[in-house]
N, CA, C and O atoms as CSV, one atom per row, in Angstrom:
chain,resi,resn,atom,element,x,y,z
A,1,LYS,N,N,51.970,-79.635,49.935
A,1,LYS,CA,C,52.313,-78.139,49.545
A,1,LYS,C,C,53.505,-77.773,50.381
A,1,LYS,O,O,54.412,-77.110,49.877
A,2,GLY,N,N,53.554,-78.169,51.627
A,2,GLY,CA,C,54.649,-77.915,52.639
A,2,GLY,C,C,55.912,-78.144,52.054
A,2,GLY,O,O,56.713,-77.209,52.029
A,3,SER,N,N,56.267,-79.420,51.503
A,3,SER,CA,C,57.424,-79.734,51.036
A,3,SER,C,C,57.830,-78.888,49.862
A,3,SER,O,O,59.010,-78.558,49.742
A,4,GLN,N,N,56.955,-78.533,49.020
A,4,GLN,CA,C,57.247,-77.781,47.580
A,4,GLN,C,C,57.511,-76.245,48.335
A,4,GLN,O,O,58.436,-75.573,47.878
A,5,LEU,N,N,56.831,-75.772,49.307
A,5,LEU,CA,C,57.271,-74.399,49.791
A,5,LEU,C,C,58.446,-74.179,50.283
A,5,LEU,O,O,59.070,-73.118,50.300
A,6,GLY,N,N,58.824,-75.477,50.794
A,6,GLY,CA,C,60.395,-75.660,51.791
A,6,GLY,C,C,61.247,-75.620,50.549
A,6,GLY,O,O,62.242,-74.900,50.627
A,7,LEU,N,N,61.049,-76.231,49.467
A,7,LEU,CA,C,62.010,-76.336,48.243
A,7,LEU,C,C,62.022,-74.772,47.699
A,7,LEU,O,O,63.108,-74.249,47.452
A,8,GLU,N,N,61.091,-74.218,47.563
A,8,GLU,CA,C,61.215,-72.792,47.027
A,8,GLU,C,C,61.910,-71.850,47.969
A,8,GLU,O,O,62.539,-70.878,47.549
A,9,THR,N,N,61.787,-72.157,49.327
A,9,THR,CA,C,62.591,-71.317,50.147
A,9,THR,C,C,64.151,-71.765,50.112
A,9,THR,O,O,64.992,-70.884,50.294
A,10,ILE,N,N,64.478,-72.813,49.933
A,10,ILE,CA,C,65.636,-73.330,49.646
A,10,ILE,C,C,66.324,-72.657,48.620
A,10,ILE,O,O,67.389,-72.057,48.763
A,11,ILE,N,N,65.568,-72.799,47.406
A,11,ILE,CA,C,66.142,-72.003,46.124
A,11,ILE,C,C,66.277,-70.510,46.459
A,11,ILE,O,O,67.317,-69.937,46.136
A,12,ASP,N,N,65.348,-69.876,47.053
A,12,ASP,CA,C,65.461,-68.286,47.176
A,12,ASP,C,C,66.685,-68.141,47.953
A,12,ASP,O,O,67.452,-67.222,47.662
A,13,GLY,N,N,66.971,-68.975,48.951
A,13,GLY,CA,C,68.043,-68.780,49.860
A,13,GLY,C,C,69.287,-69.097,49.129
A,13,GLY,O,O,70.276,-68.489,49.538
A,14,MET,N,N,69.486,-69.998,48.035
A,14,MET,CA,C,70.540,-70.163,47.357
A,14,MET,C,C,70.729,-68.813,46.551
A,14,MET,O,O,71.815,-68.234,46.566
A,15,VAL,N,N,69.818,-68.408,45.962
A,15,VAL,CA,C,69.657,-67.120,44.952
A,15,VAL,C,C,70.300,-65.898,45.763
A,15,VAL,O,O,71.220,-65.160,45.408
A,16,LYS,N,N,69.581,-65.889,46.915
A,16,LYS,CA,C,70.163,-64.782,47.844
A,16,LYS,C,C,71.764,-65.000,48.158
A,16,LYS,O,O,72.498,-64.012,48.157
A,17,ASP,N,N,72.211,-66.105,48.384
A,17,ASP,CA,C,73.533,-66.571,48.820
A,17,ASP,C,C,74.396,-66.192,47.755
A,17,ASP,O,O,75.592,-66.023,47.993
A,18,GLY,N,N,73.945,-66.040,46.631
A,18,GLY,CA,C,74.880,-65.995,45.380
A,18,GLY,C,C,75.163,-67.029,44.543
A,18,GLY,O,O,76.005,-66.975,43.647
A,19,MET,N,N,74.384,-68.107,44.848
A,19,MET,CA,C,74.673,-69.232,44.136
A,19,MET,C,C,73.930,-69.213,42.558
A,19,MET,O,O,74.168,-70.045,41.682
A,20,TRP,N,N,73.016,-68.098,42.440
A,20,TRP,CA,C,72.634,-67.740,41.106
A,20,TRP,C,C,73.457,-67.249,40.231
A,20,TRP,O,O,73.185,-67.324,39.032
A,21,ASP,N,N,74.557,-66.685,40.658
A,21,ASP,CA,C,75.527,-65.825,39.832
A,21,ASP,C,C,76.256,-66.973,38.885
A,21,ASP,O,O,76.633,-66.775,37.730
A,22,VAL,N,N,76.367,-68.163,39.589
A,22,VAL,CA,C,76.981,-69.383,38.834
A,22,VAL,C,C,76.132,-69.488,37.488
A,22,VAL,O,O,76.734,-69.480,36.415
A,23,TYR,N,N,74.936,-69.573,37.525
A,23,TYR,CA,C,74.162,-69.880,36.390
A,23,TYR,C,C,73.977,-68.825,35.474
A,23,TYR,O,O,73.794,-69.059,34.280
A,24,THR,N,N,74.012,-67.656,35.944
A,24,THR,CA,C,73.813,-66.242,35.030
A,24,THR,C,C,75.285,-66.148,34.426
A,24,THR,O,O,75.386,-65.819,33.244
A,25,ASP,N,N,76.395,-66.409,35.146
A,25,ASP,CA,C,77.631,-66.380,34.472
A,25,ASP,C,C,77.766,-67.248,33.345
A,25,ASP,O,O,78.152,-66.867,32.240
A,26,PHE,N,N,77.390,-68.607,33.681
A,26,PHE,CA,C,77.350,-69.561,32.690
A,26,PHE,C,C,76.594,-69.256,31.586
A,26,PHE,O,O,77.067,-69.520,30.480
A,27,GLY,N,N,75.320,-68.660,31.689
A,27,GLY,CA,C,74.425,-68.283,30.617
A,27,GLY,C,C,75.257,-67.214,29.756
A,27,GLY,O,O,75.215,-67.301,28.529
A,28,ARG,N,N,75.858,-66.410,30.250
A,28,ARG,CA,C,76.743,-65.048,29.645
A,28,ARG,C,C,77.705,-65.853,28.728
A,28,ARG,O,O,77.688,-65.666,27.511
A,29,ASP,N,N,78.450,-66.650,29.244
A,29,ASP,CA,C,79.644,-67.444,28.443
A,29,ASP,C,C,78.859,-68.045,27.445
A,29,ASP,O,O,79.550,-68.210,26.441
A,30,LEU,N,N,77.667,-68.454,27.292
A,30,LEU,CA,C,77.057,-69.250,26.269
A,30,LEU,C,C,76.658,-68.325,25.081
A,30,LEU,O,O,76.650,-68.688,23.905
A,31,SER,N,N,76.337,-67.121,25.520
A,31,SER,CA,C,75.755,-66.164,24.431
A,31,SER,C,C,76.808,-65.606,23.822
A,31,SER,O,O,76.636,-64.798,22.909
């Protein structure tokens, strides 16, 4: 479970760094 928690932490860090905007912008372009 430690590795899974680490992965979630990395993803959470990416979202806080603004990487999530890439995916949300892509989703807006499709709609």
